Every structure is written in structure tokens, then in C-alpha cells.
C-alpha positions in Angstrom: -10.9 -2.3 -0.4 -9.5 -3.0 -3.8 -8.0 -5.4 -4.8 -9.5 -8.1 -2.7 -6.2 -9.5 -1.6 -5.1 -6.1 -0.2 -3.9 -6.0 3.5 -3.4 -2.9 5.5 -1.5 -2.6 8.8 -2.6 0.2 11.1 -0.1 1.8 13.5 0.1 4.8 15.8 3.5 6.1 16.9 5.2 3.0 15.7 2.9 0.6 17.6 0.9 -1.8 15.5 -2.9 -1.5 16.2 -4.1 -4.2 13.9 -4.7 -5.4 10.3 -7.5 -4.7 7.9 -8.4 -7.0 5.0 -11.3 -7.3 2.6 -12.8 -10.0 4.9 -12.1 -8.0 8.1 -12.7 -4.4 7.1 -13.3 -3.0 10.6 -10.6 -2.0 13.1 -11.7 -0.5 16.4 -9.1 1.9 18.0 -9.1 4.2 21.0 -9.3 7.9 20.5 -6.0 9.8 20.6 -4.3 13.0 19.5 -1.8 11.1 17.2 -2.5 10.2 13.6 -2.9 6.6 12.5 -0.8 5.3 9.6 -2.2 2.6 7.3 0.4 0.8 5.2 -1.5 -1.2 2.5 0.0 -3.9 0.2 -1.1 -6.4 -2.4 0.9 -8.5 -4.8 1.0 -7.0 -8.2 0.0 -3.5 -6.9 1.8 -0.4 -5.7 2.1 -0.1 -1.9 0.0 2.8 -0.5 0.4 4.7 2.8 -2.6 6.6 4.2 -2.7 8.9 7.2 -5.8 9.0 9.3 -5.7 12.5 10.8 -6.9 12.8 14.4 -9.1 16.0 14.7 -10.7 17.6 17.7 -14.5 17.2 18.1 -16.4 20.4 18.6 -18.4 19.0 21.6 -15.2 18.0 23.4 -13.6 21.4 22.9 -16.7 23.3 23.9 -17.4 21.0 26.9 -13.7 21.3 27.9 -13.7 25.1 27.8 -16.8 25.4 30.1 -16.1 22.5 32.4 -12.4 22.0 32.9 -10.5 24.0 30.2 -10.2 20.8 28.2 -7.6 19.1 30.5 -9.6 16.0 31.2 -10.8 15.6 27.5 -7.2 16.0 26.3 -5.9 13.5 28.8 -8.5 10.8 28.1 -8.5 11.4 24.3 -12.3 12.1 24.4 -11.9 15.3 22.3 -10.2 13.5 19.4 -11.8 11.7 16.5 -10.6 9.8 13.4 -12.5 9.5 10.1 -15.3 6.9 10.4 -14.3 5.2 7.2 -11.5 5.2 4.5 -11.7 3.8 1.0 -8.5 2.0 0.0 -7.8 1.4 -3.7 -4.3 0.2 -4.7 -2.9 1.0 -8.1 -1.7 -1.8 -10.3 2.1 -2.1 -10.3 3.8 -0.5 -13.3 4.4 -3.2 -15.9 8.1 -4.0 -16.2 9.4 -4.4 -19.7 11.9 -7.2 -19.9 15.2 -6.2 -21.2 15.9 -7.1 -24.8 18.0 -10.2 -25.1 21.7 -9.7 -25.8 22.7 -10.2 -29.4 24.0 -13.7 -30.0 27.3 -14.0 -31.8 26.5 -15.7 -35.0 28.7 -18.6 -36.2 30.2 -18.1 -39.6 27.8 -19.2 -42.3 28.4 -22.8 -43.5 29.7 -23.1 -47.0 27.7 -25.5 -49.2 29.3 -26.9 -52.3 27.2 -28.6 -55.0 28.7 -31.6 -56.9 26.9 -33.7 -59.3 23.6 -32.4 -58.2 24.0 -33.4 -54.5 24.7 -30.9 -51.8 27.8 -31.6 -49.7 29.6 -29.6 -47.1 33.3 -29.0 -48.0 
């Protein structure tokens, strides 16, 4: 996970499942047919949303066809699997260029008169 201060919140169907950080990089979730959404943030970096797609496992599908047409595996979630790991790298935030300062109205130039070798203001 990069940067080290990144924090990702995992959710499925709008329900928060937990948080992943650099010091706590593992989150255990139950199997299910619905995808998991990771919303990752870190100060000074662009937010990133990742989708962990739930896919069927071949063993669950094959076992389901021969034993119970997949009804039990589908109900228990046993036939679904998420990726075992995901690498999270957040991009640095785009540098914002400060706006140029507004021009300052200049005061009229002071007139300086010279008399007897000494400068004085009129």
C-alpha cells in the first residue's frame, strides 16, 4: 500500500466491512456474490476506488452441478471467491498553481525637487 498513510474502507452493498491501512493490511470477509468496493484516501493524493470482483470457483460450480445443481453453494456463498490480494498505489494530487496576485494600483510617483544640492519633496 502506497503511500504509507493511505487508508481504504471496504464495503459491500453499502455496508462497511472494515478498514485496511499499511499497518493492518489484511481484511477477512465472507464469500458472497456481490463485489467489494475499496475507497482509498491519503492526504496529498488522489482518492482511488477499486472493485474486487466476486467470481465463481470452478470446484463450487462443478460440485454444485453434480450434487445439488448449485443451490446450496449459491445460498451459502461457497461458490464465490474474491482476489486474494490487491496492490493499492495512490497517485499524488495534481499540483495546484496559485493564482497570480491581482495587480496593485500604483500610487502616483512622488515628485522630487532639487534645491541647493539637497533633495526635498515639493
